[in-house]
N, C-alpha and C positions, 0 to 999 in steps of 0.2 A: 135667794130671798132677800129683798131689800130690808134696810133698817126699819122703814116705816111699816113694812109687813110684819116684821118681828114684833113690833109693839102690839099688833092686833092678835097675835097667836099666843095662846096659853095652853100649856101642857095639862093633861088630866091630873097629873100629880100635883102641879102647882095650884090648880083650881080647887082640888080637894083639900089641900093644905090650908088654903085661904078660908075655906068654909069651916074647917075644923077649929080655927081660932088664929092664934098668933102666926104671922107670916115668918118663914124661915129664909135663911140666906139663899138656899137652893131655889126657892120660889122666885126671888128677885132675879137670880142668875138666868133661870130658864125663860122667864118672861122677857128679859132684856136681851137675850141672845149672847151673853158673855159668860166667862167662867166665874165660879164662886170666889176665886182669888181676886179677880178684878173688882167684883162687887164689894168684897171686904175692904179692899184698899181705897175704893172711892168713898165708901160710907165712913171710913175712919180718917178721911182727909189726908191720905198718904201723899205728901208733897213730892216724893220721888217718882210717883207713877206718871208716865208720859202717855197720854191717851187723847184722842180727839175730843174736843169740847162737847160735840153733839152726843157722843157716847156717854160721857159723864152725866150730861143733862138727862139723857134717856134713863139711865140707871136710877138716878135720884127721883125721877118722876114715877118710875115703876115702884120704887120703895115707898114713896109717899102714898101712891094709890093702894098698895097692899097693906099699908100701915106697918111696914117693917122698921124695927129699931134695933141697932146693934146691941148685943148683950154687953153690959158694962165690963164684966170680967174679960170677955173675949176682946173687947175694944182695947183694953190696956195691953193685951199681949200681941195684937195683930199689927200694930203700926211699926213695921220694921222693913228693912230693905233686904234684898237678896244677898248682899255681900259679895257681888261678883261684877267685874267689868270685862268687856271684850276688847281686845286689841287687834285691829285689822291691819295687816302688813302686806306689801305688794309681792314679797318673794321670801319664802321660808329658807331658801338656800343662800340668801344674801347675808353674810356674816355681820355686816354693819348693823342690821336690825337686832342682832343678838345683844349688843350693848344697850340698845334702847329698851329691849324686852327685860334685860336684867335689872335696869334701874326702875322700870315701871313695876315689875314683879315685886321687888323689894319694898318699894314705897307703898304699893297696894296692900301688901301684907301688914305693914306698919299701921295702915288705916283700918285694918280689919277686913280687907277684901281679898278675894282670890282673882287671878287674872286668867282669862281664857284667851287663847291665841287662834286667829283665823287668817287664812290667806286669800288675797284678792289678786288674781292674775288675769290677763286677757283670755287665757284658755278656760279659766274657771272663775268668772267674775262674780262679785258679791251682788246679789239682787237687791232692789230697793226695799223689799218686804222682809227679806230673811233676817236682817239684824234689827229692824224696827220691831219685828215680832218677838225677838228675844226680850225686849224691854216691856212691850205691852203685855206679854204673857207672864211677866214677873220673873224671868230667868236671869236677867242682868239689869244693873241699874244705869249703865251708861256705856258709851263707845269711845274708844281712842282710835281715831282713823289715821293711820300712817300711809294709807294709799289714797291718792286723789287723782287717778287717771282722768284725763279729759274725756268727758262723755260718760263717766262712771254713773250709772243710774242711782246708786246709793247716795253719792255726793249730791246729785241733782235733787233727790228726795229730801235730803237734809236741808238743802238750801231753800226748797219750796216750803217746808214745814219744820223749821228749826226747833220748835217746841215739842215735836213728837218724841224725841229721844235726847236725853242729855248726852252731849258729845263734844269732843275737841278734835282738831286736826293737828297731827304731830309730824313735824319735819316736812310738812307740805302746806303751803299757804293757799287757802281758798279765798279769793278776793270777796270782800263783803260779808264774810261769815261772822267776823268778830270773835272767833274761837280758835285762832291759830297759835300754836305753841311751837316756836322754832328756834333756829340758830342764826348767828350772824354769818351767813354764807358769803355775803358781800365783803365783810371785813376779812374773813379767812382767805378769800381769793386775793385780796390786796396784800396780805401777809406773804402769800406764796410768791407773788411778783416781787415784793421787796427782798425776799430771801435770794431769789435768782439775780436780782439787780445788784445786791451786795457782793455777789461773786463775780461781777463783771459782765453779766449777760445783758444784751440790749435787743437782740433778735430773738424774741420769745413768742412761741406759738401756743394756742389753746386747743385741746380736744374738748369741745363742749358737748353737752347732752342734748336731747331732743328739745327744740325751741318751744314746744307747746307745754313743757313741764316747768313749773315755777322754780324748782331747785336749779335747773339748768340755766334759766334766765338770770337768777340771782348770782350764780357763780360767774357767768359770762359778764354781767354788768360790773361785778367787783373787779374782774380782770381788766376790762376795758377802761374803767374809771381810773384805776391805779396806773396802768400803762400810759394813759393820756396825761395824767398829772406829772409823770416823770419825763414827758416829752418823747415817748417812744411810740412806734407804730403798733396800734392795737388791732390791726385788720387781719392778722394771721390767725384765722379761726376756722376750724372745720367741725361739723356736728356729727355725732354718732350716738348709738344707744349707750346707756350706762352699763356697759358690759365689756368683757375682754375683746370680743369681736368688734364692738363699736369703737373701742380705743385703737385697735389694730388698724381698722379701715380709715378712721379719721387721721391717725398719725401718718399713715402712708400717703394720704392726700396732702397733708401739710408738708411733708418732706419732699414730695414730688413738685409741689407748687412753689416751695420756698427752700431751696437748697442752702440758703444762707443761715437757716435756723441754728441756734446754738443750744436752745433749751425748749422743753415742752412742759406746760402745766396741764395735767390731766384732771378732769372734773370728778372722777371717781377712782377708787383704788383699782377696780377692774379695768378701767380704761388705761391706767398706767401700766398694768401688766401687758395689755395689748400693745401699748406704745413701745415697751421694751422689746417685744417680739418683732415689731416693725423695724426698729432700729437695727436689731441683730440681722434680720434678713437683708437689709440694705448695706450690711458691712460696716455699720457705724458702732463704735464702741461707746458704752455708757460707763462713766461720764466723760471720757477723754474727748470724744467727738460730739456728744449730745448729752445734755443734762436732763433729768426727768424728775419732777416732783408731783405728788398726788394729793388730792383732797381726800381726807379720811385715812385713818391709820389702823392697820391690823397687825397682829403679832407675827403673821407670816412674812411681813415686810423684811424682817431681819434675815430671813432665809432665802430671799431671792438673790439672783446674780445679775447685777450687784444688789446689795441690800438697799431697799428703796427709801428715799427721803420722803416724808409725808407731812401734811398738816393734820394733826390730831384734833378731832372735834369732841366736845363734852357730851357724848351720846348717852352715857349713863345718867348724867344730870338732866338731860332732856327728857328721858323717861320718867324721872322723879318729878320734874316740873309739870309734865302732862297729867300725871295722876293727881297731883296737888290741885291743878286747875279744875279737873273734873269733880273732885271731892268738894271744892269750894262752890262750884256751879250747882251741885245738888243741894248744898246747904243754903245758898242764897237765892237760887233761881235766876242768877244773873251771870251770863257768860262773860269771859274776858280773854284778852290776848296777852301773850307774853313772849318776848324774845330774849334768850340768854345773851347778855351783852358781851361776854368774853368767854374765856376758858379754852379757846383754841390756841395751838402752839405748833411750832415746827419741831418735828422729830428728825434730827439730822443723822443720816446714815452715809451711804457711799455712792448715791446716784447723782449727786450734784457736785460739780467742780468748776473752776474758772475755765472759760472757753480758751481754746488754743489760740484763736485770733480774736481780739476784741474789736467788735464792729463799731 
């Protein structure tokens, strides 16, 4: 049934109630084709409610027609939020997101919110209506979207109708959204190059992520820019998935095409693990024959063979910043972008050493 048809249909209960006297909340809800909760929040001017303008107008028109007025006492109690946010991440098995979740969960609690976690994978993608419905139905007040796969219908929906749901994009930049909360991936990649350069490396390769993903492009651009500024060849790059297998395959391609390499910068921790395996299978010792440094730091790095040198990112602080941005957006109705300007650092372990032969 279309919305225009809903306007013309009146349930027997609603009609009888109108005839009896004062219209009730349920009468407006039934006539409008929405829930009582939605009617209550519209009539009480709940600014946190994200709903289509035509639905809001229809409900108010029905209320006016029926002569419905919110009860003064109920109005004072009803203007409230659900006290819940939903965090959408691309992979629950990726431990990098555990740090983001930890920061977001702690900060949400400090603001009086609970944090719901949902996964968005290619095998089980988030639909465009699933999470919008969470907000429209009054289950959550906003979304923190850490998954922005190209072609993701949810991202497309949010870009087409940004006012439908309060939301921010976390650790994923969606161009033109004005709601990106991220890290300085470009600067962190430059720091990795500087660290390798300080140890005497000149022939440095990059295992990059999928080129259609913004994080992969940012890390690659940081690598290329810093290599170029140092007068080094920045063309030794192979792409792969942000996974152990992706790093293994990309590192194998790099080492086959560029046997002169003395160091590899891996775009993710998982890729670095794959690069260690590729070196080992080629008979290369790390760090004696090949140095490896990874973007992102995990506690397991200390227990790899050799212990892996990494660039640690302020992921906990990113989760905090994302929740703060969403809370502010709800309060002001104005979205904003924020990039943590620093906080990344090298965690030196045993996978980087001076090259045997300086090129």
